[in-house]
C-alpha positions as CSV (number, residue, x, y, z in Angstrom):
1,X,-28.4,2.4,-60.7
2,X,-24.8,2.2,-59.2
3,X,-23.6,5.2,-57.3
4,X,-21.8,7.9,-59.2
5,X,-19.1,8.0,-56.6
6,X,-17.5,4.6,-56.8
7,X,-15.3,5.3,-53.8
8,X,-18.4,4.3,-51.8
9,X,-18.0,0.8,-53.2
10,X,-14.7,0.2,-51.5
11,X,-13.2,0.1,-48.0
12,X,-9.5,0.8,-47.9
13,X,-7.1,-1.1,-45.6
14,X,-3.7,0.4,-46.1
15,X,-0.5,-1.3,-44.8
16,X,3.1,-0.1,-44.6
17,X,4.5,-3.2,-46.3
18,X,3.6,-6.4,-48.0
19,X,4.4,-8.7,-45.0
20,X,2.0,-6.8,-42.8
21,X,-0.7,-6.8,-45.4
22,X,-0.3,-10.5,-46.0
23,X,-0.7,-11.3,-42.3
24,X,-3.8,-9.1,-41.9
25,X,-5.5,-10.4,-45.1
26,X,-4.8,-14.0,-44.1
27,X,-6.4,-13.3,-40.7
28,X,-9.5,-11.7,-42.3
29,X,-10.0,-14.5,-44.8
30,X,-9.5,-17.2,-42.2
31,X,-12.0,-15.5,-39.9
32,X,-14.5,-15.5,-42.8
33,X,-13.9,-19.2,-43.4
34,X,-14.3,-20.1,-39.8
35,X,-17.6,-18.2,-39.6
36,X,-18.8,-20.1,-42.7
37,X,-17.8,-23.5,-41.2
38,X,-19.5,-22.6,-37.9
39,X,-22.7,-21.7,-39.8
40,X,-22.9,-24.5,-42.3
41,X,-20.1,-27.0,-41.7
42,X,-18.1,-26.1,-44.7
43,X,-16.5,-23.1,-46.5
44,X,-15.2,-22.1,-49.9
45,X,-12.7,-19.6,-51.2
46,X,-11.5,-18.6,-54.7
47,X,-8.0,-17.2,-54.9
48,X,-6.0,-15.2,-57.5
49,X,-2.6,-16.0,-59.0
50,X,0.4,-14.0,-60.1
51,X,3.3,-13.0,-57.9
52,X,1.5,-10.6,-55.5
53,X,-0.4,-13.3,-53.5
54,X,2.6,-15.4,-52.5
55,X,3.1,-14.0,-49.0
56,X,-0.6,-13.9,-48.3
57,X,-1.0,-17.5,-49.3
58,X,1.9,-18.5,-47.1
59,X,0.4,-16.6,-44.2
60,X,-3.0,-18.2,-44.8
61,X,-1.5,-21.7,-44.9
62,X,-0.5,-21.2,-41.2
63,X,-4.0,-20.2,-40.1
64,X,-5.5,-22.8,-37.7
65,X,-9.0,-23.8,-38.9
66,X,-10.8,-26.8,-40.0
67,X,-9.2,-27.0,-43.4
68,X,-10.7,-30.4,-44.2
69,X,-14.0,-28.6,-44.6
70,X,-12.6,-25.9,-46.9
71,X,-12.9,-26.0,-50.7
72,X,-10.2,-23.9,-52.4
73,X,-10.5,-22.9,-56.1
74,X,-9.2,-20.2,-58.3
75,X,-10.6,-16.9,-59.6
76,X,-9.0,-17.6,-63.0
77,X,-6.3,-19.7,-64.6
78,X,-3.9,-19.8,-67.5
79,X,-4.5,-22.8,-69.8
80,X,-1.3,-24.6,-68.8
81,X,-0.7,-27.8,-66.8
82,X,-0.3,-27.4,-63.0
83,X,3.4,-28.1,-63.2
84,X,4.0,-25.1,-65.5
85,X,5.8,-22.1,-64.0
86,X,2.8,-19.8,-64.9
87,X,0.1,-22.0,-63.5
88,X,-2.0,-20.5,-60.7
89,X,-2.8,-24.0,-59.4
90,X,1.0,-24.5,-59.0
91,X,1.2,-21.3,-57.0
92,X,-1.6,-22.4,-54.7
93,X,-0.1,-25.8,-54.2
94,X,3.4,-24.5,-53.5
95,X,2.4,-21.7,-51.2
96,X,-1.0,-22.5,-49.6
97,X,-1.8,-26.2,-49.5
98,X,0.8,-27.1,-46.9
99,X,1.1,-26.7,-43.1
100,X,-2.3,-26.2,-41.6
101,X,-4.0,-26.0,-45.0
102,X,-2.7,-29.3,-46.4
103,X,-6.0,-30.9,-45.8
104,X,-8.1,-28.5,-47.8
105,X,-9.9,-29.7,-50.9
106,X,-8.6,-28.1,-54.1
107,X,-10.7,-27.7,-57.2
108,X,-8.5,-26.5,-60.1
109,X,-9.8,-24.8,-63.2
110,X,-7.5,-26.4,-65.7
111,X,-8.3,-29.7,-67.3
112,X,-6.1,-31.8,-69.7
113,X,-8.0,-30.6,-72.8
114,X,-6.7,-28.6,-75.8
115,X,-8.6,-25.5,-74.9
116,X,-10.6,-24.1,-72.0
117,X,-13.7,-24.2,-74.2
118,X,-13.6,-28.0,-74.1
119,X,-13.7,-28.1,-70.3
120,X,-16.3,-25.6,-69.3
121,X,-19.1,-28.0,-68.4
122,X,-16.7,-30.2,-66.3
123,X,-15.2,-27.2,-64.5
124,X,-18.6,-25.6,-63.8
125,X,-19.9,-28.9,-62.3
126,X,-17.0,-29.2,-59.9
127,X,-17.1,-25.6,-58.5
128,X,-18.7,-24.9,-55.2
129,X,-22.3,-23.8,-55.5
130,X,-21.3,-20.4,-54.1
131,X,-18.3,-18.7,-52.7
132,X,-17.8,-17.6,-49.1
133,X,-14.7,-15.7,-50.0
134,X,-13.1,-14.5,-53.2
135,X,-9.7,-12.6,-53.3
136,X,-9.1,-10.7,-56.5
137,X,-5.9,-9.2,-57.8
138,X,-5.5,-6.4,-60.4
139,X,-3.1,-5.8,-63.2
140,X,-1.6,-2.5,-64.5
141,X,-4.1,-2.6,-67.4
142,X,-7.0,-2.5,-65.0
143,X,-7.9,-6.2,-65.4
144,X,-9.1,-8.4,-62.6
145,X,-9.8,-12.1,-62.8
146,X,-9.3,-12.7,-66.5
147,X,-11.4,-9.7,-67.4
148,X,-8.7,-8.4,-69.8
149,X,-9.2,-5.3,-71.9
150,X,-10.0,-6.5,-75.5
151,X,-10.9,-10.0,-74.2
152,X,-12.9,-12.0,-76.8
153,X,-15.6,-13.0,-74.2
154,X,-15.2,-9.9,-71.9
155,X,-18.7,-8.5,-72.4
156,X,-20.3,-11.9,-71.6
157,X,-17.9,-12.5,-68.6
158,X,-18.7,-9.1,-67.1
159,X,-22.5,-9.2,-67.7
160,X,-24.1,-9.2,-64.3
161,X,-27.0,-11.3,-65.7
162,X,-24.9,-14.0,-67.3
163,X,-26.0,-17.5,-66.2
164,X,-22.6,-19.0,-66.9
165,X,-20.1,-19.6,-64.0
166,X,-16.9,-19.9,-66.1
167,X,-15.9,-18.7,-69.5
168,X,-12.8,-18.9,-71.6
169,X,-10.9,-15.7,-72.4
170,X,-8.4,-14.7,-74.9
171,X,-6.9,-11.2,-75.1
172,X,-3.8,-9.4,-76.3
173,X,-2.5,-8.9,-72.8
174,X,-3.4,-12.4,-71.4
175,X,-0.6,-14.5,-72.8
176,X,-2.1,-18.0,-72.9
177,X,-5.8,-18.6,-73.3
178,X,-7.5,-18.4,-69.9
179,X,-10.5,-19.6,-68.0
180,X,-12.2,-17.3,-65.5
181,X,-15.1,-17.1,-63.1
182,X,-17.7,-14.7,-64.3
183,X,-18.8,-11.5,-62.6
184,X,-22.0,-12.8,-60.9
185,X,-20.0,-15.6,-59.2
186,X,-17.5,-13.1,-57.8
187,X,-20.1,-10.4,-57.0
188,X,-22.2,-12.9,-55.0
189,X,-19.3,-14.2,-52.9
190,X,-20.0,-13.7,-49.2
191,X,-16.8,-11.6,-48.8
192,X,-14.9,-10.0,-51.7
193,X,-11.3,-8.7,-51.3
194,X,-9.0,-6.9,-53.7
195,X,-5.2,-7.3,-53.0
196,X,-2.9,-4.8,-54.6
197,X,0.6,-3.7,-53.9
198,X,2.7,-0.8,-55.2
199,X,2.1,2.8,-56.3
200,X,1.3,1.9,-59.9
201,X,-1.6,-0.3,-59.0
202,X,-2.9,2.3,-56.5
203,X,-2.9,4.8,-59.3
204,X,-4.8,2.3,-61.6
205,X,-7.4,1.8,-58.9
206,X,-7.8,5.6,-58.5
207,X,-8.2,6.0,-62.2
208,X,-10.9,3.3,-62.2
209,X,-12.7,4.9,-59.4
210,X,-12.7,8.3,-61.1
211,X,-13.8,7.0,-64.4
212,X,-11.8,9.7,-66.2
213,X,-9.6,9.0,-69.2
214,X,-8.3,5.5,-69.5
215,X,-9.9,4.6,-66.2
216,X,-13.3,4.6,-67.7
217,X,-12.5,1.5,-69.7
218,X,-10.8,-0.5,-67.0
219,X,-12.6,-3.8,-66.4
220,X,-12.1,-3.4,-62.6
221,X,-14.4,-0.4,-62.8
222,X,-17.2,-2.5,-64.2
223,X,-16.7,-4.9,-61.3
224,X,-17.0,-2.0,-58.9
225,X,-20.2,-0.8,-60.5
226,X,-21.8,-4.2,-60.1
227,X,-21.1,-4.7,-56.4
228,X,-23.8,-5.0,-53.9
229,X,-21.5,-4.6,-50.9
230,X,-18.3,-2.6,-50.5
231,X,-15.1,-4.3,-51.8
232,X,-12.5,-4.7,-49.1
233,X,-9.3,-3.4,-50.6
234,X,-6.0,-4.4,-49.0
235,X,-3.1,-2.4,-50.3
236,X,0.3,-1.1,-49.4
237,X,0.5,2.5,-48.5
């Protein structure tokens, strides 16, 4: 059974501003990747999209490590081509896959099919067997990855026993159809981070931890309940 006090499931790393946070998070993730490369000769990381990660991705792109032995993928993706302004792949290409990180191998989640449902087998086959690092974000509605409240495949995606690595997701707050890594894939990452900025998201996290009122239904709370090791939360103070 998960602990009643979900605050035990997180380790907070507060920073005075987004620039300082981005530098520290990039250093932590790079250290994790270096350790994985030293142990096995290769490393893998799944990253989140949106606007919050831009400075972090830029800082990570400057980190000196053996990027040729790093596989980069995404936690989730909107079902749009990689030249679309809302594409998470475009975000990663524009802000991470340059400078030191230009040599990394990138595995997108989007494929040129009409729906994410049509590409699940192909995407799952291309993913790393496991993740050394996953960096989550969180929305004001308590979603993380594409675990949106009201999502049509939400229960399956957040089932700790699901045997599926990726699933499609459609939800009122999601905009486009999405594709997302499932909870077991994220839970089993060697190192799992949550990157949030701003007072609104700090409040959402606190509500999820308390489980009171609206916070009881936040998908991020379900993720916290499933963790086997504390989530490293990097946030602005």
